[in-house]
N, C-alpha and C positions, 0 to 999 in steps of 0.2 A: 412318431411314429402313429396314424390315425389306424381305425380299422382297416380301409383300403390303400394307405401309403406311407412311403418309407417320407417324410418331410423332410431338407435342408436349409436354413437360412445361414448367408454367409455375408457381411459388411466388409467395404473398405470405403478408408479416407483418403481424396483427394487434391490438393493443391486448391485454393479458393472458390471450396465447397462445402458450403453451411454441412448438405447432407449427408452418409454416407451414401453408397453405392449399395445398394441391397440384392443380390441375388437370391432367387427362390430356385430350388431341383426338389423334383417329386420323382423317388423311385432312378437316382442316378442323372435323369435329364434334367438339363437344362430349361425351368419353366415362362419364367420370364429375368429383365435387369430391370432396372428401374433407371438404368444408363439410357434406356432408346425404347424401354415401353410403351412410351407413349406413339413414336410412330406402326406398330404392329397394332395397337390397337384401334388407331387410326383409319390401315387402311383394313382391318377387319369391320369397321362399324362405317365408316361416313360412305362408302362407295353401295351398300346397301342400304343405307336411308337417302343418298343422292337420289337410287333408283328407282322407289318406293312414292307412289303419289302420295299417302299421306303416312302417318306417325304415329296413331292412335292408340296403337295393339303392338307388343313388340314381343315377339318371344326369344327366348335367350337358353342354347342347347348347351351344358358346359359353363365354363367362366367364371370357376369358382371361388373364383380372386377379387371379383367384384369390377374387374381394369374395364372390360366392354361393359360390360351396365354404368361404368360414372360416364364412358362418354359418349350412348345412349341416352342416358338422361340428361344432357344439355341440349338434346333434341324437344321440342314442345310435343312429349309423350304422355297420355293419360293414364298409359298403362302397361308396368312389363313382366311377365311372369319368363323367372329361371330355374331351369332343370338341374340338378347334380347331384351326381350318385353321392358326395363325402360331405356328409353331417356335421366332420369335424373340422374339415376343411376350411367350409362355408363360416363356421364359427372362429377360425382362427381370422379370417375377415373381416369380422362385424356382425355375425349374424345373430342371430338369436334360434339358434336350436336345437344344441347341448353345450353343455358347461365341459368346455377344453380350456387343460391349462396346461395352455400354453403359457411363454414368458411374457410380461407385461408390453416391456419395453417392442417386440415384436410386434406383438399385436397392436402395440402403438404407431410405428411403424408402417403397419399396414392398410390401418386405418386413415394415415397420412394419404398415401397412395390410390384408395380406390376413391378418396372422398366420401364415407363412408357411405357409398351407395346403397353396400349389404341392407341401408336400415331407411331407406327410402321410404314414405307410403305409399310410394307408384305401385310397390314392387310388389308381386304373389309371390313367393319360394315355397319349390317343393327340393326337398333332400330325398331322391329318387331318383332310380333308373329311370333312364331318357327311352328306354326301348316302349318300356310300359308305360310308361306318363301321354308319350308322344297318340299312342291308342288310346288312351281315358280320356286326351281333349278332342281326340276325334269323336268320338262316341258321345262327347257334350254339344256338340259340332262348333267349336269354336274357331275362331281365323285371327291370322295377324296379316297386318300389312306388309312386318320386318318379320324375317328369321334370321340370329344369327345362330352358329354353329363352331362354339369354341371350345373342340376337345383335345384333347392327345394327339400324336400321331399313334394310328393305331399300330402300338409294338406290343399289345395285345390280343391272345381271340375274344376278349370278351368286352374289346371295343371294336375292331372288326363286325360286328354287327351294325355298331352305329353309321362305319360306313356304308352299307348294302345297297343293293337299289331294293330293294324291302323300307327299310328303311326311310328313306328319301320320298319315293315314293306313297308312304304314310304322310313324311314333312312336306310335300308338295296339294296334299291335302287341306291340309292349314292356312298355305299360304293362298294370301287374297288375291282377287284376279288381278290390280295393278300393284301388286308388293313385287319384295324383289328376297332372292336369299344369299346367303353367304357363306364360305366354308373353308375354316383354317384348315388347307389341303399339305401340308409338308413342303419340305423343300424343291424346287423345280428344276435346282444342282444336282444335290445331293442323292436326291431320291426321283428321280426322274420317271420313274416307270408307277411308281408310287402316285405319281402326284398326276401323270396322262392318268389313270385308272380312274382316279377321284371325279375326274371332269366325265368321262366313258360312263361312267354309276350314273350319274349322275342325268345324263343325255338318257340313260335308259332306264330313269323314275318317271318323264314323262314331260319333262320340260322344254320347251319350245327350244327357249335359247339360254346356251351355256356357256360362258367365258372363264377361263383363265388370267388372270393375273400377280405380278411379281414385283419385289423390290426388294432392296438389300438394307437387313439389318442387323446390325455390326456385329451381336451378341449372337445370333445363329445363323450366318453367313444368307444367300439367296433364300428369299422363303415366299411360299405361293398360295392363294388362295382362289376358289369357284365359285361365281357369284352365277346366279339364274332368275328369268324368268320366265311365268307359263303364258302368256299373250302377252301382241302388243309390240312396242321394241324392243332390241338388247339392253344389259346394264348398261353397255358402253355408249349408245348411241343417247338411251336419256341421260346418263351424264352429258355428254355432248348438247344437248339442248339446255343442261341446267347455266344461266349467266353469271351467278358468281355464290360460293359456298351458303346458303344461309344461315351455316353455323360457321364460324371461323376455327380454325384450326391452324395450331401452334408450324403443324409442317406442313400440311397439305396447302396442294390448290390444283384447281381443273386441269389444267397442263399437264401437270406430277403423276395426278390418277390415272388422265386417258393414256399419259406413256406407256404408263405400269402394264396395258394389255399387249405391250409389244417384244413380241419375243422373236429370236433368233428364227431367219426363213426356217431350218429344216426342222424345227427343235416338234413338231408335230409328223415328222416323217415316217413312223413306226406307229404310230395309232392303228394302225390295222393287225398288228400284232401281242397289242395288248387287252389284257382282259379284263369285263364288267367284274367288280367285286357283288357275285348273287350272295345272298342271305348263307351260309353255311358252309361257301368254299372256300373259306381263307386264302382266297390270292391276295387281299391287298397285304397280310398281314405278311404274309412272305414276301413282296415286293420289298415290303418298307425294311421288313427282319434284313434282305441280302444287300439291300442298298446300302445300312448303316455299319454290316460287316465287313462288305466292305472296304468302307469308310473309313472303320476303325484300325484297319487289317493296312491301311493306305499308311493311316500317321504310328503305326507300329514299326513300319520299313521305313 
């Protein structure tokens, strides 16, 4: 247990596989599985990087496991800023934040997964509240070519503010004019209202183009992300204009990515009834709680 979270790590061995499958749970929710986290993190990172004109300065909000950072560092970046609240969790994944007495075997496994990304010299790491840190970065006049938000689902009132119109408006002001923002946005299948609300809230925050995309992650099921740009072309148009992926991926290609932007024809029909998650409203927290409560009751039955 850290100051903020309860962490459980499980391992299971499969035939003809040298390394065990490692699953990490935070507060009872699956955070990642080594079996397919690479697909999740490629889908989080690559669309935003492809849609950004430059890759000199990157901001990651959340992502304390260093896995999104690992993928970002494959690109020719000059500097990455990562903001995550939990210093002990960061230490579990290799950061020199605090002395966290986790079992060495687990630490070693995590370092292998994230390629020691949290120890990269290009990284500036802040173990603090992202809500406050974004305001501090704005006060300093910081700008980033790409911003990636990899936070847990809004399953706690404290997380809800990091999905609010106010927070996204602050983030928008940190983004370079030719950059892109990508956000982990929960499941469009299991929590459709929450997913739609995230997209609508980002649009309310002043982004010109807001799109959403989805893919099946075996450990999670159908999962979704939101991507936004402030001017010029939309992210999907920018990806369409790319000839090939400048940084190879074992999972992705251009056609696979573009297909991820396609939803069923009636998916957005109820958008008019979806509320924007304004700061202090708790709208998204309620959408998320109701969706997953319904889901758990279905499994009980």
